[in-house]
C-alpha positions in Angstrom: 132.7 142.5 88.5 130.7 145.5 89.5 132.9 148.4 88.4 130.9 150.9 90.6 131.7 148.7 93.6 135.4 148.7 92.8 135.4 152.4 92.2 133.8 152.9 95.6 136.5 150.9 97.3 139.2 152.8 95.4 137.6 156.0 96.6 138.0 154.7 100.1 141.7 154.2 99.5 141.4 150.3 99.3 144.4 148.8 97.5 144.2 145.2 98.7 141.6 142.7 99.5 142.1 140.0 102.1 140.6 136.9 100.5 139.6 135.0 103.7 138.3 131.6 104.5 137.9 129.8 107.8 139.7 126.5 108.5 138.2 123.6 110.5 139.6 125.0 113.8 137.7 128.3 113.2 140.8 130.3 112.4 140.8 133.0 109.7 143.1 132.2 106.8 143.7 133.6 103.4 145.9 135.8 101.2 146.1 139.4 100.1 145.0 140.2 96.5 145.5 143.5 94.8 142.1 145.2 94.2 142.6 145.1 90.5 142.9 141.3 90.5 139.7 140.7 92.5 137.8 139.3 89.5 140.2 136.3 89.5 139.1 135.5 93.1 135.5 135.3 92.0 136.4 132.8 89.2 138.3 130.5 89.2 139.1 131.6 92.8 142.2 132.1 94.9 144.3 129.0 94.9 145.7 127.3 98.0 147.6 124.2 98.6 144.9 121.8 99.9 147.1 119.8 102.3 148.4 123.0 103.9 145.0 123.7 105.3 143.9 122.0 108.5 141.1 119.5 108.1 140.9 119.2 104.3 142.3 115.7 104.0 143.4 116.6 100.5 146.4 114.9 98.8 149.7 116.5 98.0 149.4 115.8 94.3 146.8 115.5 91.5 143.7 117.6 90.6 142.3 117.4 94.1 145.4 118.8 95.8 144.3 122.4 95.0 141.8 124.2 97.2 140.1 127.2 95.5 138.4 129.9 97.5 135.8 131.7 95.4 134.8 135.2 96.6 131.2 135.8 97.8 131.0 139.4 96.8 128.1 140.1 99.1 130.7 140.0 101.9 133.1 142.5 100.2 133.7 145.4 102.6 136.5 147.7 103.6 138.2 147.0 106.9 138.0 150.3 108.7 140.6 149.3 111.3 143.1 148.6 108.5 143.1 151.5 106.1 143.8 150.5 102.5 142.4 147.0 102.9 139.1 145.2 102.4 137.9 141.7 103.1 135.9 139.2 101.1 134.8 135.8 102.3 135.6 132.7 100.3 133.7 129.5 99.7 135.9 126.4 99.2 135.9 124.5 95.9 137.9 121.4 94.9 138.0 120.1 91.3 135.3 122.6 90.4 132.7 121.4 93.0 131.7 122.8 96.4 134.1 121.3 98.8 132.4 119.1 101.5 135.1 119.9 104.1 134.8 123.6 103.7 133.0 124.8 106.9 131.2 127.6 105.1 129.9 125.1 102.4 128.8 122.8 105.2 126.7 125.6 106.7 125.4 126.6 103.2 124.0 123.1 102.8 122.1 123.3 106.1 120.8 126.8 105.2 119.5 125.4 101.9 117.6 122.7 103.8 115.9 125.4 105.8 115.2 127.5 102.7 113.5 124.5 101.1 111.0 124.7 103.9 110.6 128.5 103.6 112.7 129.2 106.7 115.9 130.9 107.7 117.7 130.7 111.0 118.5 134.0 112.6 121.4 133.8 115.1 122.7 136.4 117.5 126.2 135.4 118.7 127.4 136.8 122.0 131.2 136.8 122.0 133.0 136.9 125.4 136.7 137.4 125.4 139.8 138.4 127.5 141.9 141.5 127.0 145.3 140.8 128.5 148.6 142.5 128.9 152.0 140.9 129.2 153.8 141.3 132.5 156.5 139.6 134.4 154.3 136.7 135.2 152.9 136.3 131.7 149.6 137.5 130.3 146.9 138.8 132.7 144.3 141.6 133.1 145.4 145.1 133.5 146.8 145.7 137.0 143.8 147.6 138.4 141.2 145.2 137.2 141.1 143.3 140.5 137.5 143.4 141.9 136.4 140.1 143.6 133.2 140.3 141.5 134.0 142.4 138.4 130.8 142.0 136.5 129.7 145.3 135.0 132.7 147.1 136.5 132.6 150.6 135.0 136.1 151.6 135.9 137.8 148.7 134.1 135.4 149.0 131.2 136.3 152.7 130.7 140.0 152.0 131.0 139.6 149.9 127.9 137.6 152.5 126.1 140.2 153.1 123.4 140.2 149.5 122.3 136.4 149.3 122.6 135.7 152.5 120.8 138.0 151.5 117.8 136.4 148.1 117.7 132.8 149.4 117.9 133.4 152.1 115.3 134.9 149.5 112.9 132.2 146.9 113.4 129.5 149.5 113.0 131.0 150.8 109.7 130.8 147.1 108.5 127.1 147.0 109.4 127.2 144.8 112.5 125.4 147.3 114.8 127.0 147.1 118.2 124.4 147.8 120.9 126.0 146.7 124.2 129.4 146.3 125.7 130.1 145.1 129.3 132.8 143.9 131.6 132.1 140.2 132.2 132.4 138.0 135.3 136.2 137.5 135.3 138.9 140.1 135.6 140.1 141.0 132.1 136.9 139.6 130.5 134.5 141.6 128.3 131.5 141.0 126.0 130.5 142.9 122.9 126.9 142.4 121.6 125.9 143.3 118.0 122.8 142.6 116.0 121.7 139.2 114.9 121.8 138.0 111.3 120.9 135.0 109.2 123.1 132.0 110.0 125.6 132.4 107.2 126.0 136.1 107.7 126.2 135.6 111.5 129.2 133.3 111.1 130.8 135.7 108.6 130.3 138.6 111.1 131.8 136.6 114.0 134.9 136.0 111.9 135.1 139.7 111.0 134.7 140.6 114.7 137.6 138.3 115.6 139.8 139.7 112.9 139.1 143.3 114.0 139.6 142.6 117.7 142.9 140.8 117.2 144.4 143.6 115.1 143.1 146.5 117.2 144.3 144.8 120.4 147.8 144.3 119.0 147.9 148.0 118.1 146.9 148.8 121.6 149.7 146.6 123.1 147.2 144.0 124.3 146.4 140.3 123.7 142.8 139.6 122.6 142.0 136.0 123.5 139.0 133.7 122.9 140.5 130.8 124.7 137.5 129.3 126.5 139.1 129.3 130.0 142.5 130.8 130.3 142.4 131.0 134.1 141.3 128.1 136.3 140.1 130.4 139.1 137.9 132.6 136.8 134.8 132.0 134.7 135.4 131.0 131.1 134.2 132.7 127.9 131.1 131.5 126.1 129.7 132.2 122.7 125.9 131.9 123.3 123.7 131.5 120.3 120.3 133.3 120.3 118.3 131.3 117.8 115.0 132.0 116.0 113.4 131.0 112.8 111.8 133.3 110.3 109.6 132.3 107.4 108.8 133.9 104.0 105.8 135.8 105.5 107.9 137.4 108.3 106.6 135.1 111.0 108.7 133.4 113.7 107.8 129.7 113.5 109.6 128.8 116.8 107.5 131.3 118.8 103.9 130.9 119.9 101.6 132.5 117.3 97.9 133.3 116.9 97.3 129.9 115.2 98.7 128.0 118.1 95.9 127.4 120.5 98.1 126.3 123.4 101.7 125.3 124.1 102.7 121.7 124.4 101.9 120.5 127.8 101.0 123.9 129.1 104.7 124.8 129.5 104.0 128.6 129.0 107.5 129.5 127.6 106.3 131.2 124.5 107.3 128.5 122.1 105.2 127.0 119.3 104.8 123.2 119.0 107.4 123.4 116.2 109.6 125.4 118.5 109.5 122.6 121.1 110.4 120.0 118.5 113.3 122.2 117.3 114.4 122.4 121.0 113.9 118.6 121.3 116.3 118.1 118.5 119.0 120.3 120.1 118.8 118.4 123.4 118.6 115.0 121.7 121.8 115.7 119.8 123.5 117.8 122.6 126.3 115.3 123.3 127.4 115.3 119.6 126.8 119.0 119.3 129.1 119.6 122.2 132.1 118.5 120.1 131.3 121.2 117.5 130.4 123.9 120.1 133.2 123.2 122.6 136.0 122.0 120.3 139.1 122.2 122.5 140.6 120.3 125.4 140.3 123.6 127.3 136.6 123.9 126.6 135.8 121.3 129.2 137.4 123.3 132.0 134.4 125.6 131.4 131.7 123.0 130.9 132.9 120.6 133.7 130.4 119.5 136.3 131.5 120.4 139.9 132.1 123.5 142.0 133.8 126.2 140.1 137.1 127.5 141.4 135.8 131.0 140.6 132.8 130.5 143.0 130.3 130.9 140.2 129.6 129.4 136.8 127.3 130.4 134.0 128.4 127.4 131.8 126.0 124.5 131.4 127.0 121.0 132.4 123.5 119.4 132.1 121.3 118.7 129.1 118.0 120.5 129.7 116.1 123.7 129.1 114.1 126.2 131.2 112.4 129.5 131.5 115.2 132.1 131.5 117.4 129.4 133.1 121.1 130.0 132.7 122.1 126.8 134.4 121.1 124.4 131.7 122.1 124.0 128.0 119.1 125.9 126.6 117.6 129.0 128.0 114.2 129.9 126.6 113.4 133.7 126.6 111.1 135.9 124.5 110.0 133.1 122.3 113.5 132.2 121.2 116.2 129.7 122.3 119.5 130.6 123.7 121.9 127.7 123.1 124.5 128.1 125.9 127.0 125.3 125.1 129.2 127.1 122.5 132.4 128.7 123.7 134.5 131.3 122.1 136.8 128.7 120.3 133.9 127.3 118.3 134.0 127.3 114.5 130.8 129.3 113.9 130.0 127.7 110.6 130.2 124.1 111.9 128.5 124.9 115.2 125.6 126.6 113.5 125.4 123.9 110.8 125.1 121.3 113.6 122.4 123.3 115.4 120.3 123.5 112.2 120.8 119.8 111.5 119.8 118.9 115.0 116.8 121.3 115.1 115.5 120.0 111.8 115.8 116.4 113.0 113.7 117.4 116.0 111.1 118.9 113.8 111.0 116.0 111.3 110.7 113.4 114.0 108.6 115.6 116.4 111.0 115.1 119.2 109.8 116.2 122.7 112.3 118.1 124.8 110.7 116.9 128.1 109.6 119.2 130.9 111.4 122.5 131.5 113.7 122.8 134.5 113.0 126.1 136.2 115.4 125.7 139.1 119.1 126.4 139.6 120.6 123.1 138.6 123.8 123.8 140.5 121.9 124.1 143.7 120.4 120.6 143.3 121.7 117.4 144.7 122.8 114.6 142.3 119.7 112.7 143.4 117.4 115.6 142.4 119.0 116.0 139.0 118.7 112.2 138.5 115.0 112.4 139.4 114.5 115.1 136.7 116.4 112.9 134.2 119.1 115.6 133.6 122.0 114.0 131.7 125.5 115.4 131.8 127.1 116.9 128.8 130.4 115.2 127.7 133.0 116.1 130.3 136.0 116.1 128.1 136.9 116.4 124.4 137.3 112.6 124.0 133.8 111.9 125.2 132.4 114.6 122.9 134.2 113.4 119.9 133.0 109.8 120.6 129.4 111.1 120.7 129.8 112.9 117.4 131.3 109.8 115.8 128.2 107.7 116.6 125.6 110.4 115.8 124.5 109.1 112.4 122.0 111.9 111.9 124.5 114.7 112.3 127.1 112.8 110.2 124.6 112.3 107.4 123.5 115.9 107.5 126.9 117.6 107.8 128.7 115.1 105.6 130.9 112.2 106.4 134.0 114.0 105.1 133.9 117.0 107.5 132.8 114.8 110.5 135.7 112.4 109.8 138.3 115.1 109.4 137.0 117.0 112.5 136.9 113.9 114.7 140.4 112.7 113.5 141.9 116.1 114.4 140.1 116.4 117.7 140.8 112.8 118.8 144.5 113.4 118.1 144.3 116.6 120.2 142.7 114.7 123.0 145.3 111.9 122.8 148.2 114.4 122.9 146.7 116.2 125.9 146.1 112.8 127.7 149.7 111.9 127.3 151.0 115.2 128.5 152.5 115.2 132.0 151.6 118.6 133.7 153.3 120.5 136.5 150.2 119.7 138.6 150.9 116.0 138.3 154.6 116.3 139.1 153.9 118.5 142.1 151.2 116.1 143.4 152.8 112.7 142.7 156.6 112.9 142.3 157.4 112.4 145.9 154.2 110.7 147.1 154.9 107.1 146.2 
């Protein structure tokens, strides 16, 4: 252990470290460790009962029943919103080996595949979320946030300035670099943008963002929610990924460079031939990626094809790409790809691992993404979309899980263990939902027949 680092934390008043890992659902888990005992969390690691953690598939007895989280000290940082406490991220180990059902280890494996080619993936994650208050009718936006079209509403934004200022200050002290905050398209909905990072750090930062936001919202008497679509009549919350590659020489391989004489097919979107192949991989594997990027039953209320009850939708339902086109799965802008399928419930490690695996498959097999769609897909007729070959994304969790199960490339890349555990949990979730009888069904059918 670096004694200077520990002394610096003590000088900040840190007494405990939250040793944190992320379960398969994307939830932060862990335990508190006194600062003086941090060395034990580096090796052998903090011990957890394996079968008590979602998605491990570990037995209740024997040497493989124990899950050890080993601290990655590059992530050790005081949590400014929680004086006296720091956080360190854990990598999962079982029986002394990196655990193949640890989401962070799964992403590490894909990052290593990129590194072997001299590349790293930079990802800017854009979290949208709801800030809600409890009232007589349940949780909802604050009473005066009522505009019919609340996008960029300054009044509601400033009414939440206490929460937003505490969150921004905390994130900036952790090095995230918040640069934009806005009121989103639904009442009670906001977005905070902070600087991009390499894929592993981007996932770690997103988990830190969620931890800070949950705690600060509770202190402010509010509920912070990243449920993809908590209100049927309002837009849902996305988690768009802005993706670019960087190489050892500081170049951006996805973007058109001086050595690229022309873009594929004269598409003029600022992507290199390699960039189009990367994009081709994303679109080819989009049905399976949807399970990782939109991992809940509720996610498909956001991605569903059809007229939105809110009157507008920025969520993609069709597999395609276009020039600054927000109505398809991939928006190409400034020589990078915005992957628009993920929602706020996505496990960032698994979703980014899937994106890397799909993109590399596109590069290795030189997959062509087809022609760009530079029209509003929602304004097209079904016949027009068919003529362009626009395929629908999976329209429910069951369809998405089925697509992931049969995607041999993603299964081989991510690992059969994590794919099996993920699909088993999500299939059970879909089955439970399918068997549930809702109030809508009772009201519609109880007296009809």
